[in-house]
Structures are given as structure tokens and as C-alpha cells.
N, C-alpha and C positions, 0 to 999 in steps of 0.2 A: 504494500500500500504506500503510495507516495505521500509526501508532506501535505500537498494540497488535499488529497483524499482524506487524510487524517483530520485536517482542519474542518473540512466540510462535514464529515461525520460527527465531529465533536460539536460543531455549531448547530447543525440541523437535526441531529439525533440519528440514531441507528435506523429507525424505520424509514425516514426520508432518504437517507443514504442508500438503503437497499433498493428503494424505488427508483432512484436516479441511476444506479449502476454506472458509476464513473469509470470510464475506460481510458487508457488501457490499464488492466490490472497487472501490475508488475509481479513476476514470479520466476522462480527457477527451481528445477527438480521438484521436491515436495515442499518447498518454502514459499509461502505467500503472505504470511502474517508478519510483515515488517514494514517499516517506514523508510522509503528511499530518500536519502538526503541529496546526494549527487551521483550522477552517472557520467563517466568519461568513456566515450566510444573512440576507439582507435582502429581505423580501417585504412590500410596503406598498401602501396605497390612499390616495387623496386624496378627502375628502368635498367635493362641490361646494357652493358657497355663492352665494347671490344675495340682494339686498336686498328687504325687504318694506316696505310703506308705513309700518308703525308703527316702523321703524328697526331691527328685528331682522334677523338673517341666517337664511335658510331653506336647508335641505339636502334634496334629494330623491333623490340617488343618489351612487355612488362611482365613481371612475376608478381602474383598476388601474395601478400603476406597474410599470416593468420590474423583473424579479427581478435581484438582484445577489448575487454570491458573492465573498468575499475569502478566499483560500486560501493559507495558509502551508505551503509544501512544501519537501522536501529531496530532491534527486537525488544519488545516491551516485556514487562514483568509477567504477563500472562503466558509468555512463551517459554518460561523456565530458562534463564540465561545459560546456566551450566549445561543443561541438556541440549540446548540449541547449539552451543559452542561445540560440544562433542559431535553432534550430528553434522555440523559443517566440516569438522576435521575428518569424520568418517567418509563424507562425500569426496573430500579432496584426496584422501589416501586410496579410495576405491579405484580411481582412474576411469570411472564409467562416464561416458559422454551424456549430456543432458541438454535440454532446451531452456534458454533464458529469454524471457519476454520483458523488455524495457519500455520506456516511454517513447523511444524512437523506432524500434523494430524488434523482430523476433530473430534470435540467433540459435541455430541448430548445431549439434556436435561440439558443445562447449565443455571444457574441463575447468574445475576450480583449481587454480594453481597457487593461490596464496590467500591466507586468512590472517589479517592483522587486527587483533582485538585491542580495544582501549577502554579502560575503566578509571574513573577518578571518584572523588568524594560525592559528586553530583550524579554520577551514573553507576553507582554500585549495584543497583537492582535491575539494571537493563544491560543488554549486550549491544554495544556500539562497535562496529567493525568495518574494515575496508576489505572487500572481496575483489580478487583479481581473477578474471576468467579468460581463457584463451581457446580459440577455435582449433579443432584438430581436423585435418583433411584425411578422410578415410579413403584408402585406395585398395584396389583389388588386383592382384597380379594376373596376367594372362599368359599362359604357356601355349606354344605352338610346336607341333611335331613336324620336322622337316622330312621330305622324302629321302630315300637313300641316295648317297653320293652318285651312284651310277645313273640315276634318273634326273639329275639336275643339269640345267643348261650350262651354267657357269659354276661348277663345284668349287673352284678356287675362291670365289667371292661369297657364295651362299652356304657352303657346307660348314659343318663343325670343324674346329681346329683338329688336326691330326697329329699324332705323335710321330715325328720324323727323326728322332734321335737327337744327339747333342751337336751343336754347331760351334765352330771355333771362330772367335772374333778375329777379323783381319783389319789391319790398319790401312786406311785409304790415303794415298799420297795427296798432300795439299798443293793445289796449283797456286802459282804466284799471281797476285793481283796485277792487272794492267796499270793501276794507279801507282804501284811501286816503281814503275819505269819512268814516270814523269819526273821524279826528283833525282834520278841517277844520272 
């Protein structure tokens, strides 16, 4: 529950708040009874770079970086701060991906990677913490069986590597540069 939702529910009463159904309802995994203070969304790409003969750097595409959320939340007294803290740690250590719904968007395949809890004299009965979540990209390997070497059009290019014995390295003679004759 966001700060605004908490204020509306406090001012208008629970019955009116239930009728209004303020959206979006912030949640992640089995956690939904919290007050969202701040959300920091980090979605970035990296531009690939490669050198070109004239010394400049070329770029021909981008690589998506995993999405990250840093979320400052408060769990109230009703949520049992010690139990909630342990549930957060259990979620983090489980490594199980989950869905997080924030005020901006829905994030799938997220992992809880950091829990930073903070308590002081004013917040001893509540759990105030900063949660860091990161997207994981789930991939599936694909294996292909190649036909036998005898049935391939270009087996030297497409066939598996073959054991051909040991090879002896040989030194290649270095040819003299034409530029070295300019100064002689």
C-alpha cells in the first residue's frame, strides 16, 4: 500500500477505501500489506563498442541490462516486524523469481537481492527497510544434432572438431617492413 493509499484510508475510513479500490496496489511475492515510501526504477542499456581502423569507436546495437528496483517500504505493527523480516530474508535466500507490481509497472522474474532494515527509537515497533530487486533473464539452451561428417557439404566448416593428434608449433619468418627502407 502506498503512502497516498494509507492517507486516504486513514482519512476516509476503511469502508470508503475499499469502495474506491485505489490502484495500482503495490505488491511483490506474498507481500502486500506495506506502505511504499519511495520506488527507484533503474532500466538501462549498454551500447556496444568496437574499434574501427581510423581509431574511432563504432556502435551497432545495444544490450539490455537487468531491471533493478530499490524500494523503501514500511511494514506496520500488524504485520509482526520480526516475522516479516524473517520472511523477507527467506525470500531472498530462496532465489525463487517473483512478480513485483509498483506504481509504474509490473516486473516479472525478479529476485530480492538485498534487504537493509533500519530501526530507531521512533520505529521500534515497525519494520522500515530498503529492498533491492533485480530482474533475472531466464534462458533455455537449444541443442542440435549434426548429420554425420560424410553427409555434410563442407565438413571442415560445419563438422565437430576432430582429434588429429599433436601439432608442433613452427616459427614463421618475419618479413621486413617497407617502411624500414625509407630511413636507411
